[in-house]
N, C-alpha and C positions, 0 to 999 in steps of 0.2 A: 125432485127440483130440479132448473133447467133452466138457464137464464143464458141470455147473448149479444152481445152489445159490440159492435161493428159500425167504423167511420173509412173515409177512402181519401186519400192525403194524399196532395200532388208535392211526394218526394220521392227520392227514389227509396225502395226497399232496404237498402240499405244503413239509414239513415234514418227508419226509423228504428230499423231494431238497431240502432247501439243505445240505441235508449230504454230501449230491454231490459239491452247489457247493463246500462248503466242503474237497473233498482236497487234503491238498500246505500249507492256508494253513495260515498260524502259530492259527488255530484251531478245528482235523481236532477233530472230537469223532466221526470212523468210523474212523479206524483208529488200528487195532491197538495201539500206540505203548504199552509199551516191553516188550510180550510179542512183539512181532515188530519186527525193522527197520524202517524209517518206509518213506511212501512221502514221496517229494525228487524237485520239480519245476526247472525252470532257469528259469521264471516262473513267474506265475500261471495255476494250472488253466484250458486254454484250447488250439482246435489249433494246434499245431505245439509245445506248452512234452515239449519231453524232462526223460527222466528211468528214475526203477523204485526198484526195493527191497531191498536187498543184493545178488547177482551178476544180475540180475532188471531187465534195461530192456527197454524205453517211451516209447514218443510218442504223445500224444493227435493224435488222428488225426477222430473225428469228436464234437460238444458238441455237445445241445443243454440248456444252463440246466433246470437244478431236472426237471429228465427220463434225459437219459443222457448216461456218459462212454464213445468207446469207443477203448481204449489197441491201439494195432499194436507187435508186439515189434519188437524192435531185434538186429540180430549180434549175435553170441555168447552166442546168450541159452539157444541150443538150445532153442526155441521159434519156430516161423512164424505166425504168425495174430493174431487178434486175444481183449484182457480186457477185456469191458465192465461196465460201472451198471447200471440201471438201475429206476426203479420208474415204476408205474401205480395211479392208483386203482381202487379196490376196496371203491364206496360212500362214499358223503362225507367218511366217520372214517375210512377204514382204504388201509390199499394193499398191493401186495405189491410190494418191493425183492425185485431178481433181478444174481446177478452170470452169467455166461456166458462160459464162457472157445469159442476154438475153431480148430484148423489142425493142426500137425503137428509130433512133434519129432524134432533133427537132434542127430545129433554124439552123443556117451556119454549124454541128456540123452533117446535112446529105451532105454536102460535102466532109466538115474534115476527117469526117469517114475513105472512103474508099486511101483517099491521105495519110495522116497523120496518122490518132490519132488508128487508129484500128493497122496499124504495131509500134510504138508506145505503141501499150498495147501487142498486142503479145510479143516485146524485156524485155519486164518488167516483163514480167509472164513466159518467158524462164530460166533470171536473178532468178523471185524468187524459179522455180523449182531446178535449179542448188546449194540456197543457202539450199536447204529444203534438196535432197543429199547426200553437202554436213556436214553438220549439224547431219543428223543420221546415216551418215554411215560412214563418214569420206575423202571421194574423191567422184565426177563427173565424170559418165562412158566418157558425151559424152555430155563434154562444151557447150552451145547456144553458137552461132555465130550472133554478127547485123550485116545483109544484107550493102551492103555500101546505101540503100537507106537509113537508122532506121539512121545512121555514117552521113547524113548530115542532114538529121532533126533534129538532139541534136542539128549540131554545125550551123544551123541558129535559133534555136528557145534559143540559154545556153543562158542565162546566160548577159547583157549588161550592163560595166561599166558607171559610169555617172562623169563625175566633179563636187568639193564640195572643202571646205578648207578642207583646210590645221587643221588635230584636235587637238586639244585642245592639248587628249594627246600622237600625236608621239610626245612625245616631246625630242627625238632623235632629227631629221630634224628640229623640231625649235633652237633646240642650237646647230646646227654643225658650225652658221660662225657667228663670230661680226658683220658681213652683207651679205644679202640675195640681189643677184640681180634678178635674176628670183626664183618662187615657184608651185608648182602647184601638186591637188592632184584628185585621181580620185579614185570609191568605187568602190566593187563591193558587192553581197549580196550569201551567202555561204551555202551549204546544210547541214544540220544537217550528222554530224558524218564525216563532212570534216576534216583535218589535223586543229587544233586550234596555232602548233608555226610557228614561223614569222620568220624566217630563215630558216627550211624548206620550207616554199611557197618561198623564193627566191632563194632559189635551182631551181622550177619549172620554176619560171616567167623566172629566169633566164637560164634556159637550162642550168642547170652546170656550167654554170663562171665561170674565176678563177677573181671572183670580190672578195676579200676581207670584212673577217666580219669586222666591227668597230668598233660599242660596240651592248646591246644589255641590253636594260631595261624587264623585265615583256615582256607585250607582243608583245615591239617592236624591231626590228635590224636595223641595219642598216649599207651598202653597202657605196663603194665607192669608185670612185679614183679620181688621180690629174691627170693632163692635164696642158701641158705650160702655155694656153692660160689659162686657168681655171678647177674646182676643182668642183665635183656633187661629191651630198650623193643622198639618193635612203634610205629613210624608209618604212619598210614594218610593218605593225599595224594589228593586227585580235583583232580585240572585240567587242562581239556582234553580231555575225554571220556575220559578214562581215568583206572584205579586205579591206583597203588600202590600195595606193600605192602613194607617196610623194614624188618628188624631189625640191634641191634648188637646188640652184649654184652659184656658186661665181668668174664675173673674177677675171683672173691675170694682165691681163697687156689690151691694145685696143687692138688689135686683139678680147677676145674674145664674147666680143661684138656682133662682124664682124661672126664672124663664127657663133656661136651660132644663130645668125637671119637665117643663111641656115638650120640650126639646129630644129627649134624652132616646124613649121611644121607637118612636119616628129612625131616630136617625142612622141605631143599628139596623131597625130595615132597610134605610135607603143606604148608606152601605155598604152594608151586601148587593142589593141590588145595581145596584150601581157600574162596582167591581165584579157583577154576573157579566152584564145589561156591555158591559165595553170590550171583556176576555167575546163576549158569542160575535159581535158587529164586527173587531175583527178576523175572528176564524172565520167569517163566511164572509168576508171580503169575495168580492170573483177578483180582484189579482193572487190569482195561483197562484205555487210557485214553477219557476222557471231559468232556472243561476246560470247564468253567462258560463 
């Protein structure tokens, strides 16, 4: 297994080397979050620091500040070998930033590497090179584009919502009606760097449809409508890196239960779809992280 990506950047090697030094730090301007799961280490970047991103585990094996960092893959990653970032001068005002990977695949990764992992890896690194160029020069001459296969893989592998009890912190949902005839809640995990404004998520989930914001309190926003035969409220709660969407319904007359009985099976499927789609769209946004 050998894989190399490189890009010439019109900036001094010292400027790009500083971006490498910031990997996994609080001001990391290189790693493309929230488009991808973040690179996390158990201590500042240096030999012996342990961590990884998503399910890929590795530790810092070699480190030359401003020039190069090499990570050795850890057990259980399906990869044995290394990956490293390096920067080399290419004249006084330009440099080459490279990412190299070498080693072998193990276990299920023998099959998954050519089918999926390699393509996702390539897309992540190209996003990272975009970040480096943007951070060092202020723009990207030819931004990377994700292939249809990568877009499909990301959609299939995206986080799935699960049914939960209505959270205690969803106080607006719990207090929406004096009587609740139906209630459900679904939760999905968010990647670090994703929005924390619940109303922003409500707008993304509902594709900017004109539901009115009825109330807002801290990490929760409440929207909804009143129909002829039922009232419904939808709470969007963001807490501890999780997005929870809770629905409460109150029937207004005898037609309400009959109508909702027809809607209910599709409602639960559609809520899961909306949550998953919203997180996928936000995570796939081209505006990857470049922090000032």
